[in-house]
N, C-alpha and C positions, 0 to 999 in steps of 0.2 A: 612679465619680466622687466618692465620699465622701458624707458626711452633708449634708443640705440646709443645715445651719447653716454650712457652709463655702462656700456659694454666695452670689453677689451678683447683683442685678438690674442688667443693663446696658441693657435696652431694654424698653419696654412698648408694646403695640399693642392696638387694638380689632379683634379678629378674627385668625384664624390666618395670613392671607396675608403680611403684613409680618413677623410673627414667624418664619415659615418662611424668608423671604428673609434675614433677619438671621442666623438659625441657619446657613443655607447659607454665607453669607459668612464667618462665624466658623469653621465646620468646615473650610472651604477653607484657612484659615490654621493649621490644626492645634489650634484652641482647642476644648476640650470644651464642649458646650452642652446645657442641659436646658430644656424648655419647661414652664411651669406655667400651667394654665388652669382655669377653672370647668367642671366636667364638663357641667353642664346647658347652658351656652352652646355647648359643642362639639357636644353631641348634637342640640340643637334649632337650631343655626346662629344663635343670637341674638347680637347685638353691641350691645345697648342696656343702659343702666343698669349697666354694669360686668360684665354676664354674658359679654361677648365678650372681656374683658381677657385678654391673654396676656403673661406675664412671660418674658423670655429671661434665663436665669441661667447664669453661668459660675463656676468655682472662683475664690475670692478672689485667688489667685496670678496669674490671667489677666485680672483686671479692667482694668488699664491697657491691655494689648494689645488687648483686646476693644473698649474704647471708642475706641482709635485706629483700628481697622478700621472700626467703624461710622461714625466721623466722616469717614473718607476715602471713604465710599460716594458714588455719584453724587447721591443725594437723602438727605442725612444725616438719620437718624431722630432723634426727640427721645429723650433718655436721662434717667433719673431724676437729680435734683440738678444738671441743666444750668442755667446762668444764663439767665434770660429777658431778651429785649431788647425 
């Protein structure tokens, strides 16, 4: 998939479940995905104080398509830099 510097965060979750769901939706559309998480949160199953944070990353070239897929999901996840209402 290239260097991590070429990747952008398109979704952030607390815990792996939502991140895995987002990953599955993106991969189903042919978008390469990588998950980044704190190892201690994954090992101990912690989801408090940022330890359970999971970033869903895609190559920069797929960012727009990935955001479109995530926005069209039945329960649209919050994405970084999304306007708040």
